[in-house]
BATOR-915554 format. One line per 5 residues: for each residue x, z, y of C-alpha. Coordinates in nm, 3 decimals. Layout:
REM BATOR-915554
X,Z,Y  ...
REM end
This chain:
REM BATOR-915554
5.487,8.236,8.672  5.508,8.409,9.005  5.718,8.201,9.242  5.999,8.335,9.457  5.935,8.267,9.822
6.151,7.992,9.973  6.359,8.240,10.173  6.399,8.459,9.865  6.525,8.162,9.661  6.783,8.087,9.929
6.890,8.451,9.945  6.921,8.471,9.567  7.140,8.159,9.560  7.353,8.303,9.841  7.401,8.633,9.662
7.498,8.478,9.330  7.738,8.226,9.480  7.869,8.387,9.799  7.812,8.761,9.841  7.985,8.862,9.518
8.333,8.717,9.472  8.410,8.878,9.137  8.155,8.819,8.862  8.267,9.114,8.648  8.112,9.359,8.894
7.764,9.277,8.754  7.813,9.561,8.505  7.908,9.803,8.780  7.589,9.717,8.972  7.356,9.749,8.674
7.513,10.076,8.560  7.479,10.209,8.916  7.109,10.116,8.913  7.068,10.295,8.580  7.241,10.603,8.724
7.000,10.597,9.019  6.709,10.583,8.775  6.837,10.893,8.597  6.886,11.075,8.929  6.531,10.994,9.034
6.391,11.126,8.706  6.590,11.447,8.732  6.468,11.507,9.086  6.112,11.435,8.984  6.140,11.685,8.697
6.260,11.952,8.940  5.968,11.882,9.175  5.719,11.897,8.887  5.897,12.187,8.712  5.900,11.968,8.400
6.103,12.163,8.141  6.095,11.868,7.898  6.351,11.682,8.108  6.697,11.813,8.026  6.983,11.668,8.229
7.214,11.677,7.928  6.984,11.432,7.747  7.002,11.166,8.019  7.229,10.873,7.937  7.307,10.505,7.981
7.342,10.293,7.668  7.521,9.958,7.645  7.471,9.709,7.363  7.606,9.362,7.292  7.466,9.101,7.051
7.717,8.823,6.990  7.470,8.607,6.796  7.198,8.627,7.059  7.460,8.627,7.341  7.296,8.923,7.512
7.414,9.237,7.688  7.164,9.522,7.721  7.195,9.807,7.970  6.946,10.083,7.887  6.864,10.416,8.048
6.611,10.690,7.977  6.542,10.742,8.344  6.232,10.727,8.560  6.135,10.371,8.468  5.903,10.138,8.661
5.536,10.045,8.651  5.422,9.683,8.676  5.364,9.733,9.048  5.714,9.875,9.092  5.865,9.585,8.898
5.686,9.351,9.134  5.800,9.543,9.440  6.159,9.619,9.341  6.253,9.303,9.149  6.011,9.046,9.284
6.118,9.104,9.645  6.486,9.032,9.683  6.680,9.279,9.899  6.411,9.546,9.868  6.579,9.873,9.772
6.373,10.140,9.604  6.687,10.351,9.586  6.733,10.335,9.962  6.371,10.439,10.021  6.417,10.725,9.778
6.750,10.827,9.934  6.599,10.843,10.282  6.288,11.028,10.173  6.231,11.391,10.266  6.228,11.511,9.904
6.573,11.368,9.835  6.717,11.545,10.139  6.604,11.883,10.008  6.813,11.872,9.691  7.188,11.886,9.637
7.382,11.729,9.352  7.193,11.400,9.364  7.380,11.097,9.493  7.177,10.778,9.495  7.410,10.477,9.491
7.193,10.172,9.558  7.121,10.085,9.921  7.066,9.714,9.960  6.847,9.610,9.666  7.068,9.314,9.579
7.298,9.460,9.311  7.051,9.378,9.033  7.071,9.007,9.112  7.445,8.999,9.045  7.331,8.972,8.682
7.257,8.605,8.744  7.627,8.536,8.797  7.673,8.568,8.421  7.319,8.525,8.285  7.083,8.229,8.292
6.791,8.459,8.208  6.732,8.829,8.269  6.468,9.036,8.093  6.372,9.383,8.215  6.154,9.607,7.996
6.052,9.933,8.161  5.818,10.225,8.099  5.758,10.459,8.390  5.781,10.837,8.364  5.433,10.968,8.277
5.299,10.625,8.177  5.190,10.503,7.834  5.234,10.135,7.913  5.562,9.942,7.924  5.596,9.618,8.118
5.839,9.327,8.112  5.983,9.136,8.408  6.162,8.812,8.323  6.328,8.542,8.533  6.579,8.258,8.520
6.684,8.338,8.876  6.580,7.997,9.000  6.209,7.943,9.053  6.039,8.273,8.996  5.951,8.546,8.746
5.682,8.671,8.510  5.547,9.022,8.456  5.363,9.108,8.137  5.284,9.404,7.914  5.546,9.502,7.657
5.647,9.768,7.407  5.912,10.034,7.458  5.977,10.366,7.287  5.987,10.628,7.559  6.042,10.611,7.933
6.326,10.423,8.097  6.448,10.068,8.144  6.626,9.801,7.942  6.799,9.522,8.134  6.878,9.237,7.894
7.119,8.966,8.010  7.108,8.632,7.829  7.460,8.506,7.896  7.534,8.158,8.017  7.719,7.915,7.790
8.092,7.882,7.850  8.180,7.584,8.064  8.530,7.475,8.159  8.722,7.776,8.289  8.405,7.986,8.307
8.433,8.222,8.011  8.116,8.428,7.968  8.167,8.504,7.598  8.443,8.751,7.680  8.178,8.987,7.823
8.044,9.028,7.469  8.368,9.185,7.349  8.362,9.563,7.312  8.707,9.603,7.467  8.593,9.407,7.775
8.292,9.634,7.818  8.510,9.944,7.778  8.760,9.811,8.030  8.494,9.731,8.292  8.329,10.071,8.255
8.656,10.258,8.289  8.761,10.048,8.583  8.444,10.056,8.791  8.211,10.323,8.653  8.435,10.583,8.489
8.303,10.859,8.716  7.930,10.795,8.700  7.803,11.147,8.632  7.592,11.049,8.330  7.741,10.947,7.996
7.772,10.573,7.941  7.764,10.517,7.568  7.803,10.227,7.329  7.777,10.188,6.953  8.114,10.082,6.816
8.214,9.970,6.469  8.510,10.177,6.353  8.704,10.128,6.033  8.746,10.464,5.857  8.907,10.559,5.525
8.665,10.646,5.246  8.696,10.989,5.083  8.938,10.984,4.792  8.749,11.014,4.459  8.820,11.332,4.267
8.919,11.134,3.956  9.147,10.893,4.145  9.492,10.852,3.997  9.831,10.857,4.169  9.813,10.480,4.218
9.494,10.506,4.423  9.493,10.287,4.732  9.296,10.404,5.031  8.976,10.213,5.084  8.814,10.162,5.424
8.460,10.113,5.540  8.305,10.010,5.870  8.112,10.292,6.034  7.899,10.267,6.347  7.969,10.550,6.587
7.836,10.610,6.934  8.120,10.666,7.179  8.115,10.776,7.540  8.305,10.530,7.756  8.334,10.720,8.086
8.498,11.049,8.177  8.213,11.136,8.422  8.390,11.406,8.623  8.638,11.273,8.880  8.950,11.487,8.890
8.968,11.449,9.270  8.637,11.629,9.327  8.762,11.943,9.157  8.924,12.225,9.351  9.303,12.230,9.346
9.293,12.568,9.175  9.082,12.425,8.891  9.332,12.156,8.790  9.682,12.208,8.653  9.980,12.002,8.762
10.000,11.872,8.406  9.644,11.735,8.435  9.721,11.573,8.770  10.042,11.426,8.630  9.864,11.284,8.329
9.595,11.129,8.551  9.863,10.976,8.771  10.066,10.830,8.486  9.768,10.686,8.299  9.594,10.552,8.611
9.893,10.407,8.794  10.104,10.315,8.492  10.412,10.521,8.567  10.631,10.682,8.303  10.743,10.967,8.529
10.556,11.252,8.691  10.499,11.206,9.065  10.733,11.364,9.318  10.444,11.525,9.507  10.067,11.571,9.451
9.846,11.571,9.763  9.480,11.675,9.770  9.243,11.639,10.063  8.882,11.748,10.105  8.706,11.677,10.433
8.369,11.818,10.536  8.159,11.782,10.847  8.040,11.462,11.009  8.213,11.267,10.734  8.286,11.398,10.387
8.544,11.258,10.151  8.786,11.358,9.879  9.134,11.217,9.840  9.392,11.259,9.566  9.731,11.109,9.652
10.064,11.086,9.475  10.416,11.023,9.607  10.609,10.858,9.321  10.966,10.936,9.226  11.063,10.578,9.150
10.973,10.254,9.324  10.788,10.003,9.106  10.991,9.692,9.032  10.774,9.476,9.258  10.738,9.713,9.556
10.931,9.483,9.785  10.775,9.161,9.660  10.520,8.991,9.882  10.267,8.997,9.594  10.279,9.377,9.560
9.930,9.523,9.592  9.938,9.831,9.810  9.651,10.053,9.918  9.443,10.331,9.770  9.158,10.298,9.522
8.833,10.336,9.715  8.526,10.493,9.557  8.182,10.557,9.696  7.971,10.810,9.509  8.211,10.788,9.214
8.177,10.410,9.187  8.489,10.205,9.252  8.445,9.972,9.549  8.800,9.843,9.593  9.101,9.882,9.370
9.346,9.838,9.658  9.209,9.928,10.001  9.500,9.856,10.235  9.312,9.986,10.539  9.338,10.344,10.414
9.716,10.353,10.428  9.975,10.233,10.682  10.214,9.978,10.534  10.511,10.211,10.588  10.357,10.438,10.323
10.263,10.154,10.087  10.436,10.334,9.800  10.172,10.611,9.797  9.921,10.589,9.512  9.584,10.757,9.493
9.210,10.763,9.532  8.967,10.816,9.821  8.601,10.883,9.749  8.325,10.915,10.008  7.950,10.870,10.002
7.946,10.835,10.383  8.126,10.503,10.416  7.951,10.209,10.577  7.967,9.949,10.302  7.869,9.588,10.338
7.599,9.429,10.128  7.815,9.342,9.828  7.997,9.675,9.818  8.314,9.473,9.765  8.444,9.519,10.119
8.426,9.790,10.376  8.287,9.757,10.724  8.581,9.821,10.955  8.476,10.114,11.168  8.604,10.439,11.312
8.513,10.629,10.993  8.767,10.434,10.795  9.025,10.471,11.072  8.967,10.846,11.078  9.044,10.871,10.706
9.360,10.664,10.750  9.485,10.888,11.033  9.428,11.202,10.827  9.606,11.054,10.525  9.892,10.930,10.743
9.949,11.278,10.889  9.925,11.444,10.550  10.175,11.210,10.385  10.416,11.257,10.677  10.379,11.636,10.648
10.450,11.632,10.273  10.757,11.410,10.315  10.887,11.635,10.592  10.840,11.935,10.364  11.046,11.770,10.089
11.311,11.674,10.346  11.343,12.029,10.476  11.311,12.224,10.151  11.450,11.999,9.879  11.710,11.771,10.037
11.844,11.642,9.705  11.496,11.525,9.604  11.444,11.371,9.946  11.773,11.180,9.928  11.663,11.033,9.595
11.322,10.954,9.742  11.484,10.781,10.040  11.706,10.573,9.815  11.387,10.440,9.652  11.150,10.412,9.947
11.362,10.436,10.262  11.344,10.060,10.328  10.965,10.077,10.367  10.999,10.349,10.631  11.275,10.159,10.812
11.075,9.838,10.803  10.775,10.027,10.940  10.981,10.110,11.249  11.135,9.764,11.285  10.817,9.564,11.220
10.628,9.754,11.492  10.918,9.734,11.742  10.946,10.112,11.732  10.575,10.177,11.791  10.562,10.392,11.477
10.866,10.589,11.585  10.673,10.911,11.649  10.554,10.896,11.289  10.870,10.777,11.115  11.186,10.852,11.315
11.202,11.209,11.186  11.200,11.080,10.827  11.515,10.869,10.861  11.836,10.991,10.700  12.179,10.829,10.700
12.528,10.908,10.574  12.732,11.112,10.820  13.098,11.006,10.856  13.194,11.354,10.976  12.990,11.571,10.740
13.014,11.345,10.434  12.645,11.386,10.350  12.310,11.241,10.454  12.159,11.381,10.772  11.857,11.319,10.995
11.867,11.205,11.355  11.761,11.554,11.458  12.047,11.712,11.263  12.289,11.469,11.428  12.169,11.581,11.770
12.188,11.949,11.683  12.553,11.909,11.580  12.644,11.696,11.884  12.799,11.849,12.192  12.600,11.888,12.511
12.816,11.630,12.684  12.754,11.362,12.417  12.541,11.081,12.557  12.495,10.864,12.249  12.409,10.869,11.880
12.675,10.646,11.725  12.613,10.438,11.416  12.796,10.171,11.218  12.624,9.909,11.006  12.770,9.708,10.722
12.762,9.647,10.350  12.941,9.962,10.231  12.952,10.324,10.343  13.314,10.349,10.225  13.420,10.044,10.424
13.232,10.157,10.733  13.399,10.500,10.724  13.741,10.332,10.742  13.652,10.073,11.006  13.864,10.094,11.325
13.560,10.132,11.551  13.428,10.418,11.337  13.762,10.594,11.338  13.787,10.556,11.715  13.456,10.737,11.760
13.557,11.008,11.510  13.888,11.055,11.687  13.693,11.112,12.007  13.514,11.400,11.833  13.180,11.231,11.771
12.999,11.173,11.444  12.898,10.826,11.319  12.597,10.741,11.105  12.701,10.497,10.832  12.425,10.245,10.764
12.471,10.017,10.464  12.123,9.863,10.422  12.059,9.521,10.576  11.760,9.654,10.766  11.935,9.963,10.908
12.065,9.804,11.225  11.734,9.635,11.301  11.559,9.968,11.245  11.791,10.166,11.475  11.776,9.898,11.744
11.397,9.951,11.737  11.438,10.330,11.759  11.655,10.278,12.072  11.654,10.646,12.177  11.615,10.979,12.004
11.626,11.325,12.159  11.727,11.185,12.498  12.030,11.013,12.343  12.042,10.637,12.317  12.165,10.485,11.991
12.490,10.290,12.016  12.647,10.061,11.759  13.019,10.138,11.723  13.085,9.766,11.676  12.964,9.704,12.031
13.216,9.646,12.306  13.149,9.948,12.529  13.146,10.274,12.334  13.183,10.497,12.641  13.466,10.688,12.469
13.733,10.671,12.738  13.786,10.945,12.989  13.891,10.856,13.341  14.260,10.856,13.249  14.197,10.619,12.955
13.997,10.388,13.176  14.267,10.380,13.441  14.532,10.311,13.174  14.322,10.030,13.026  14.268,9.869,13.365
14.638,9.891,13.446  14.745,9.743,13.110  14.492,9.461,13.130  14.607,9.371,13.478  14.976,9.388,13.386
14.922,9.169,13.078  14.661,8.937,13.226  14.858,8.618,13.166  14.976,8.735,12.823  14.625,8.816,12.704
14.494,8.483,12.839  14.765,8.290,12.655  14.689,8.484,12.336  14.317,8.413,12.370  14.392,8.041,12.390
14.561,8.062,12.051  14.262,8.227,11.886  13.933,8.073,11.767  13.657,8.015,12.021  13.458,8.319,11.904
13.711,8.540,12.089  13.586,8.567,12.446  13.871,8.791,12.562  14.170,9.000,12.454  14.196,9.352,12.598
14.401,9.669,12.572  14.226,9.959,12.395  14.423,10.283,12.436  14.160,10.488,12.250  14.239,10.326,11.912
14.402,10.548,11.647  14.781,10.541,11.627  14.778,10.363,11.288  14.538,10.088,11.401  14.703,9.789,11.566
14.391,9.590,11.653  14.014,9.596,11.628  13.736,9.347,11.679  13.403,9.425,11.842  13.095,9.223,11.930
13.053,9.064,12.269  12.693,8.955,12.318  12.357,9.008,12.151  12.478,8.954,11.794  12.639,9.271,11.660
12.894,9.282,11.379  12.627,9.411,11.142  12.389,9.128,11.232  12.672,8.881,11.189  12.733,9.009,10.836
12.364,8.986,10.757  12.344,8.630,10.891  12.649,8.538,10.682  12.465,8.658,10.372  12.181,8.410,10.432
12.178,8.045,10.326  12.329,7.829,10.599  11.992,7.666,10.669  11.848,8.008,10.769  12.126,8.129,11.001
12.003,7.967,11.319  12.209,7.828,11.605  12.332,8.152,11.762  12.708,8.198,11.719  12.882,8.537,11.717
13.123,8.628,11.998  13.400,8.884,11.970  13.648,9.084,12.177  13.992,9.148,12.027  14.118,9.494,12.117
14.492,9.569,12.095  14.658,9.908,12.061  14.942,9.874,12.310  15.123,10.178,12.165  15.144,10.035,11.814
15.471,9.893,11.679  15.303,9.564,11.588  15.196,9.513,11.947  15.546,9.586,12.072  15.693,9.320,11.839
15.427,9.075,11.959  15.514,9.149,12.322  15.889,9.114,12.252  15.837,8.772,12.095  15.621,8.658,12.386
15.858,8.789,12.652  16.151,8.632,12.464  15.984,8.291,12.468  15.952,8.292,12.086  15.605,8.146,12.122
15.573,8.037,11.759  15.635,8.391,11.635  15.405,8.535,11.901  15.126,8.301,11.796  15.178,8.393,11.431
15.163,8.765,11.511  14.848,8.739,11.725  14.673,8.541,11.450  14.769,8.806,11.195  14.638,9.084,11.421
14.313,8.889,11.464  14.270,8.828,11.090  14.346,9.186,10.993  14.088,9.302,11.249  13.834,9.074,11.080
13.924,9.217,10.739  13.895,9.574,10.865  13.538,9.504,10.981  13.447,9.326,10.657  13.416,8.984,10.821
13.534,8.666,10.647  13.862,8.503,10.746  13.836,8.164,10.909  14.124,8.025,10.700  14.257,8.258,10.424
14.535,8.013,10.336  14.667,8.011,10.693  14.658,8.393,10.697  14.862,8.412,10.376  15.118,8.166,10.507
15.149,8.360,10.834  15.217,8.685,10.649  15.470,8.519,10.418  15.651,8.361,10.712  15.733,8.707,10.846
15.890,8.801,10.511  16.131,8.507,10.502
REM end
């Protein structure tokens, strides 16, 4: 036995136990090595003008033996001599593929994409095998040789027999132990699943003999009571599709083919809303095929949802969900990115974080934004449906970055317009606003219908300004992060100062507040402590007697959201309110008459009713519903 060097033994142990975190990738690595072997043979045949090598005859064959507990990966590629077995398999981390890839001959030919770079993928076999046997016959050689090792102490190389050139890698699987199930790798469906998941686009056929039950031909003399008989037939099936759909030109693929790929790959019953293709050339080459879904998956907003694009390198899947290729605000996008130019780490399980990856993300980000903007501008109905499904992710992208992603996302926001009775963008709001309008007004709450009827909303509408009606919990947080759009600051209509009054209104309000200073103070003393002051509001509609607005950092919308949370999550901050009174309303006049007539009990009852009805109008809970009912009934006696 030839001993591994001490440092090689340590490296082998590290690779098996640390570098690879998912043992099922052993098949991906060995199939990739077999693909490299076929590429090398094909290149050699071109150099030698060897007409006996036909690319269509090159293949990878998989075989399982349940009794012997072996998996065999065979190829009819270039093979290895005894010296090459010693060099490539006896020296851990030596990569013959990398040497070949960097050689001058390889650079002269197109269509060849050597996968292996680090020379460690082969040793992933020892994650599932306690012994590995390699039988190989080199192209142009009459002698086959066998390399064999338990992956612990060393290896042996001896002469062997093999029909034709190529290599067989035979894995002797470990025995099952505890939760470690190695037997499952002997199941045909497991092999099929791993090939389709990791190696579906290797550009050589990966084949396996499968036992299929087929009906026997019906005998000519069989009667009407003949029952179909079946027999087991061994058929060789191709497991991989070989040609990635994303490498084809857009003109070569129909929408139906893209839709079918999307539905089968990403498990959606509906066609995607939009198909996006990207092909980059130059210093970095990559292909991308992206899909914007119509419907959100049920778990999109769960913390366990796996976002990100599938990442391939040279048609071999590296990561199923690469989050670094997609900003979280576009986490709903599904698709594939494939590049041979990525800087992979040694295990090919993770990507080195570098400017190449960031460049791809920026390009994808811009492209997705462009496609969404196109849907918004040219198919508003489809965009409204899209926003109902995925709008929260865009809003959260603005809020979670404190508005830093505003340049990317603000244009994509749409909200219900109180004036136009349809959903509009911030830009459309600005275009419809008058030149003298300083603010973009919005109202936040639990219902568009309720918000449209709220006193504060109606006050803004009466002043001639539109109001965006925001009924999602995150809307207010999102718009607070936007802060300003098109040189107009965003203002919540439930805030105290709406800047609606003209100079005459302001003078009237100041006069009324001064004239009724003692009255308003006495009324405030009757009300709960959340009321910081009572004021006259001459801009309220004629049919609105009173309104309540926020006074302080907690808006009405935030207050409603906090009320929806469990009490333990609400925090210590208490809401503060201003009660606004319409001094021209009949209810106010009756209140003032009772106060001036020293009917304090009636005045207190009326002010409490005005306060409670203002709460109800804003969708806030009453402090004491029973007291409110009794107050109303007392006026009817």
